[in-house]
C-alpha positions in Angstrom: -3.9 -52.5 29.2 -4.2 -52.1 33.0 -5.1 -48.5 33.8 -5.2 -46.5 37.1 -7.0 -43.2 37.3 -6.1 -40.6 40.0 -8.2 -37.5 40.4 -7.6 -34.0 41.9 -9.9 -31.1 42.3 -13.6 -30.4 42.0 -16.7 -32.5 41.4 -16.5 -31.6 37.7 -13.1 -33.2 37.6 -14.5 -36.2 39.5 -17.3 -36.5 36.9 -14.6 -36.4 34.1 -12.7 -39.3 35.7 -15.9 -41.3 36.0 -16.6 -40.8 32.3 -13.1 -41.8 31.4 -13.3 -44.9 33.4 -16.6 -45.8 31.8 -15.1 -45.4 28.4 -11.8 -47.2 29.2 -13.3 -50.2 31.0 -15.0 -51.4 27.8 -11.6 -52.4 26.4 -9.1 -52.2 29.3 -8.8 -53.3 32.9 -9.2 -50.6 35.5 -7.0 -51.2 38.5 -7.1 -49.5 41.9 -3.4 -49.7 42.8 -1.1 -47.6 40.7 1.7 -50.2 41.1 -0.4 -52.7 39.1 -1.0 -50.3 36.2 0.6 -50.2 32.8 -0.7 -46.6 32.4 -1.5 -44.0 35.1 -3.9 -41.2 34.3 -3.5 -38.2 36.5 -6.6 -36.0 36.2 -5.3 -32.7 37.4 -6.5 -29.5 38.9 -4.9 -26.1 38.4 -6.9 -23.8 40.7 -4.4 -23.5 43.5 -0.6 -23.4 43.7 -0.3 -26.0 46.5 -2.4 -28.4 44.5 -0.2 -28.0 41.4 2.9 -28.6 43.6 1.3 -31.8 45.0 0.5 -33.0 41.5 4.0 -32.3 40.2 5.5 -34.2 43.2 3.2 -37.1 42.4 4.2 -37.2 38.8 7.8 -37.2 39.8 7.3 -40.1 42.2 5.9 -42.2 39.4 9.2 -42.3 37.6 9.3 -45.3 35.2 5.5 -45.4 34.7 3.7 -44.4 31.5 1.6 -41.4 32.4 -1.2 -39.5 30.8 -1.6 -36.0 32.4 -5.3 -35.0 31.9 -7.5 -32.2 33.3 -6.9 -28.5 33.7 -3.2 -28.3 34.5 -1.8 -29.0 31.0 -3.7 -25.9 29.8 -2.7 -23.8 32.8 1.0 -24.7 33.1 2.0 -26.6 29.9 5.6 -25.3 30.0 6.2 -26.8 33.4 4.6 -30.2 32.6 6.1 -30.7 29.1 9.5 -31.3 30.7 8.3 -34.6 32.1 7.9 -36.0 28.5 4.5 -37.6 29.2 1.3 -37.6 27.2 -1.2 -34.8 27.9 -4.8 -34.0 27.2 -7.3 -31.3 28.3 -10.8 -31.5 29.6 -12.4 -31.3 26.2 -10.7 -34.6 25.2 -12.4 -36.7 27.8 -14.6 -38.3 25.2 -11.6 -39.2 23.1 -9.6 -40.8 26.0 -10.0 -44.3 24.4 -8.4 -43.2 21.2 -5.6 -41.4 23.1 -4.9 -44.4 25.2 -4.7 -46.6 22.1 -2.1 -44.3 20.6 -0.1 -44.3 23.9 -0.2 -48.1 24.0 1.6 -48.1 20.6 4.4 -46.0 21.9 3.2 -42.6 20.8 3.6 -39.5 23.1 0.2 -37.8 22.6 -0.5 -34.1 23.3 -4.1 -33.1 22.7 -5.0 -29.7 23.9 -7.7 -27.9 21.9 -11.3 -26.7 22.2 -13.8 -29.4 21.1 -17.5 -29.8 21.4 -18.3 -32.3 24.2 -21.4 -34.4 24.5 -22.9 -35.3 27.9 -22.1 -39.0 28.3 -25.3 -41.0 29.0 -23.7 -43.5 31.3 -20.8 -43.2 33.7 -19.0 -45.4 36.1 -19.6 -44.1 39.7 -17.1 -43.9 42.5 -20.1 -43.8 44.8 -22.9 -46.0 43.5 -25.6 -43.8 45.0 -24.3 -40.5 43.8 -24.6 -39.3 40.1 -22.4 -36.3 39.3 -23.8 -34.6 36.2 -21.9 -31.7 34.5 -24.4 -29.2 33.3 -22.0 -27.0 31.4 -18.3 -26.4 30.6 -16.6 -23.1 31.1 -17.9 -19.8 32.6 -18.8 -16.2 31.8 -16.3 -14.7 34.3 -12.9 -13.2 34.0 -11.5 -13.3 37.5 -8.1 -11.7 37.7 -6.6 -14.5 39.9 -8.2 -17.6 38.2 -6.6 -19.8 35.6 -9.4 -22.3 35.3 -10.9 -20.5 32.3 -7.8 -21.1 30.3 -8.6 -24.8 30.6 -12.4 -24.9 30.6 -13.1 -22.0 28.3 -16.2 -19.9 27.7 -19.6 -21.1 28.8 -21.0 -24.1 26.9 -24.2 -25.4 28.4 -25.6 -28.9 27.9 -29.3 -29.0 26.9 -31.9 -29.5 29.5 -33.2 -32.7 27.8 -29.7 -34.3 27.9 -29.3 -33.6 31.6 -32.8 -34.8 32.6 -32.4 -38.0 30.6 -29.1 -38.7 32.3 -30.7 -38.0 35.8 -33.7 -40.2 35.0 -31.5 -43.1 34.0 -29.4 -42.8 37.1 -32.4 -42.8 39.4 -33.7 -45.9 37.8 -30.3 -47.5 38.4 -30.6 -46.8 42.2 -28.9 -43.4 42.5 -30.2 -41.4 45.4 -28.2 -38.1 45.1 -27.9 -36.1 41.9 -25.1 -33.6 41.9 -25.4 -30.9 39.3 -21.9 -29.4 38.8 -20.0 -26.9 36.6 -17.6 -24.0 37.0 -20.6 -21.7 37.7 -24.1 -23.3 37.9 -25.8 -19.9 38.1 -25.0 -18.9 34.5 -26.2 -22.3 33.2 -28.2 -21.8 30.0 -27.4 -18.1 29.4 -25.7 -19.2 26.2 -29.0 -20.5 24.7 -31.7 -18.5 26.5 -32.4 -20.9 29.3 -31.5 -20.8 33.0 -30.7 -22.9 36.1 -34.2 -22.5 37.7 -35.8 -24.1 34.6 -33.3 -27.0 34.6 -33.8 -27.6 38.3 -37.6 -27.7 37.9 -37.3 -30.4 35.2 -34.9 -32.5 37.2 -36.9 -32.2 40.4 -40.1 -33.3 38.6 -38.6 -36.8 37.9 -40.3 -39.7 39.7 -38.5 -41.5 42.5 -37.0 -40.8 46.0 -33.8 -38.8 45.6 -32.2 -35.5 46.5 -30.5 -33.0 44.3 -27.4 -31.0 45.2 -27.0 -27.7 43.2 -23.4 -26.8 42.8 -21.4 -23.5 43.1 -23.1 -20.3 41.9 -21.4 -16.9 41.4 -23.4 -14.0 43.0 -23.6 -11.8 39.9 -25.4 -14.5 37.9 -27.6 -15.6 40.8 -28.9 -12.0 40.9 -30.2 -12.4 37.3 -32.5 -15.3 38.3 -32.8 -14.7 42.1 -36.6 -14.8 42.5 -37.0 -17.9 40.4 -34.2 -19.7 42.1 -35.4 -19.0 45.6 -38.8 -20.2 44.6 -37.5 -23.6 43.3 -35.3 -24.1 46.4 -38.5 -24.7 48.4 -38.9 -28.0 46.5 -38.6 -31.0 49.0 -36.2 -32.9 46.7 -33.6 -30.1 46.5 -31.0 -29.9 49.2 -31.4 -26.7 51.2 -27.8 -25.8 50.5 -26.2 -23.0 48.5 -22.5 -22.5 47.6 -22.0 -18.8 46.8 -18.4 -17.7 46.9 -17.8 -14.1 48.1 -14.0 -14.1 48.1 -13.7 -10.8 49.9 -15.7 -8.5 52.1 -14.2 -5.4 50.5 -15.6 -3.8 47.3 -12.2 -2.5 46.5 -10.7 -6.0 46.5 -13.6 -7.4 44.6 -13.0 -4.8 41.8 -9.3 -5.8 41.7 -10.4 -9.5 41.5 -12.8 -8.5 38.7 -15.7 -10.3 40.5 -18.5 -8.2 39.0 -20.6 -7.8 42.2 -20.5 -5.8 45.4 -20.7 -6.8 49.0 -24.2 -5.3 49.1 -25.3 -7.4 46.1 -23.9 -10.6 47.8 -25.9 -9.8 50.9 -29.0 -9.3 48.8 -28.6 -12.9 47.5 -28.1 -14.3 51.0 -31.0 -12.3 52.5 -33.4 -13.5 49.7 -32.6 -17.2 50.4 -32.8 -16.8 54.2 -36.0 -14.9 54.1 -37.8 -17.9 52.4 -35.6 -20.7 53.9 -34.3 -19.5 57.3 -32.1 -22.5 58.1 -30.6 -22.9 54.6 -27.0 -24.2 54.7 -24.7 -21.6 53.3 -21.2 -22.3 51.9 -18.8 -19.6 50.7 -15.2 -19.1 49.8 -12.7 -16.4 50.9 -9.2 -15.7 49.5 -6.8 -14.5 52.2 -4.0 -12.1 51.2 -5.0 -10.9 47.8 -2.1 -8.6 46.8 -4.0 -5.4 47.1 -5.8 -6.4 50.3 -5.1 -3.8 53.0 -5.6 -4.2 56.7 -8.9 -2.3 56.4 -10.0 -4.5 53.5 -9.3 -7.6 55.7 -11.3 -6.2 58.6 -14.2 -5.9 56.2 -13.9 -9.6 55.3 -14.0 -10.5 59.0 -17.0 -8.3 59.5 -18.8 -9.9 56.6 -18.0 -13.4 57.9 -19.5 -12.5 61.3 -22.6 -11.2 59.6 -22.9 -14.2 57.2 -22.3 -16.9 59.8 -21.6 -19.5 57.1 -22.0 -23.2 57.7 -19.1 -24.0 55.3 -16.2 -21.7 54.6 -13.5 -22.6 52.1 -10.4 -20.5 53.0 -7.6 -20.2 50.5 -4.4 -18.3 50.8 -3.6 -16.3 47.6 -1.2 -18.0 45.2 -0.4 -16.4 41.8 -1.5 -18.6 38.9 0.3 -18.5 35.6 -0.6 -15.9 33.1 -3.3 -14.3 35.2 -3.5 -10.5 35.8 -3.2 -10.9 39.5 0.1 -12.9 39.1 1.7 -9.6 38.0 0.8 -7.9 41.3 3.3 -7.5 44.2 2.6 -10.2 46.8 1.8 -9.5 50.5 4.4 -10.8 53.0 3.8 -14.5 53.6 3.5 -14.0 57.4 0.6 -11.6 56.9 -1.3 -14.0 54.6 -0.8 -16.9 57.1 -2.0 -14.7 60.0 -5.1 -13.7 58.2 -5.8 -17.3 57.3 -5.4 -18.4 60.9 -7.6 -15.6 62.2 -10.4 -16.4 59.8 -10.1 -20.2 60.5 -10.5 -19.5 64.2 -13.5 -17.3 63.7 -15.2 -19.8 61.4 -14.7 -22.7 63.9 -16.5 -20.7 66.5 -19.3 -19.8 64.2 -19.7 -23.3 62.8 -19.9 -24.9 66.3 -22.5 -22.4 67.4 -24.6 -22.9 64.3 -24.4 -26.7 64.6 -25.4 -26.6 68.3 -28.8 -25.4 67.0 -29.3 -28.8 65.4 -29.1 -30.7 68.7 -32.5 -32.4 69.3 -33.5 -32.2 65.6 -35.2 -35.3 64.3 -35.6 -36.1 60.6 -34.5 -38.2 57.6 -30.8 -38.7 56.6 -29.5 -40.3 53.5 -26.3 -42.3 54.4 -24.2 -41.6 51.3 -20.6 -42.2 52.5 -19.6 -45.0 54.8 -21.3 -44.3 58.1 -22.0 -40.7 57.4 -24.9 -39.1 55.6 -26.7 -35.8 54.8 -30.0 -34.4 55.9 -32.1 -32.3 53.5 -30.1 -29.2 54.6 -27.0 -30.9 53.4 -25.6 -31.1 56.9 -23.0 -33.8 57.4 -24.5 -36.4 59.9 -22.5 -39.3 61.5 -25.0 -42.1 62.0 -22.7 -45.2 62.3 -24.8 -47.2 59.9 -24.5 -48.6 56.4 -24.3 -46.7 53.1 -27.3 -46.3 50.9 -29.9 -46.2 53.7 -32.6 -43.6 54.4 -32.7 -43.3 58.2 -34.7 -41.4 60.7 -32.2 -39.8 63.0 -32.1 -37.6 66.2 -29.1 -35.3 66.6 -27.5 -35.8 70.0 -24.1 -34.1 69.7 -22.2 -31.8 67.3 -18.7 -30.7 66.3 -17.9 -27.7 64.1 -18.1 -29.8 61.0 -20.4 -32.7 61.8 -23.8 -33.5 63.5 -23.8 -36.8 65.4 -27.1 -38.7 65.3 -28.8 -41.8 66.6 -31.2 -43.8 64.6 -34.8 -43.6 66.0 
């Protein structure tokens, strides 16, 4: 059977798609044009309303194709998807995708949505041959009032350190130069078996070879539990000097309504601890604009926090109610207010990002070219170098934009 896989969402979803392709290519032909496929697998994301709408439109456009709807959305909005009449599976069924495809090939409509123990696959196909994406856990310990992802990914289930290290070691030997450790919340890794993220990072970073490690998103409340250990390990030369810590709002009142389990003061404590030891660390955060209970005063606090933080990366989302979440029952703010707040924050961030990037002009150092003619330095700053993928280059930064440093090889 000829199979086409299309992926939406986070790096964990991308890792799932790589694992599915690795399993399927042993017995089937993977194609890169959906028109050539006998079966289209849509690996879905259900975090945001606009993404769901995009996926639904895509499924509708594939009328006449056999489709397997995979990923988080079948858990999050099953009632909407079942009307299409296609097969469906959840994230926990990734390892069984070969069996599911065999059943589909025989004419069966398969619906597999249940909690199952997943093993960490030891070898995966890679969309990018120099990047290995390793899921370190499934699920989380949170209960955010606006988030439906937990319906799909469930409660925290961490993979063991030895499994992850073995997978990383194998990838490095196969020529991988970036290891991405990913999950729904890296900061709570290991809490279910008495381990923690700092211990995992120490083991991965001790592997031989020339490579860099990207640590994925971490929620502030769980970072606080291992803060000193984590800041200490971040000084390791193989670890990207990059943290993604979503704040979501600058108002404690809104954070309580979101059930985020930390305060603005505690978020600041995390940021200050990292910047004290690594002054130029690249900081990424997320903000939701227009949460239903967000007043004008709350919004001003978010703008004030953004000015204080001066993030290098800011993921701005307008609030969209997700099915069966507590926040979906709240009265929405007027659409125009939400749009205005999003535009205001975007404008502020563009100004901040450009000024922060200007400080890199004249910097000289090593860049790993990991995507076309673009690469990353050890601070995970995006650098355009105009040279081939997979190279380590010494570069001087000569120009910047709000999102990119522009370098010349030296």
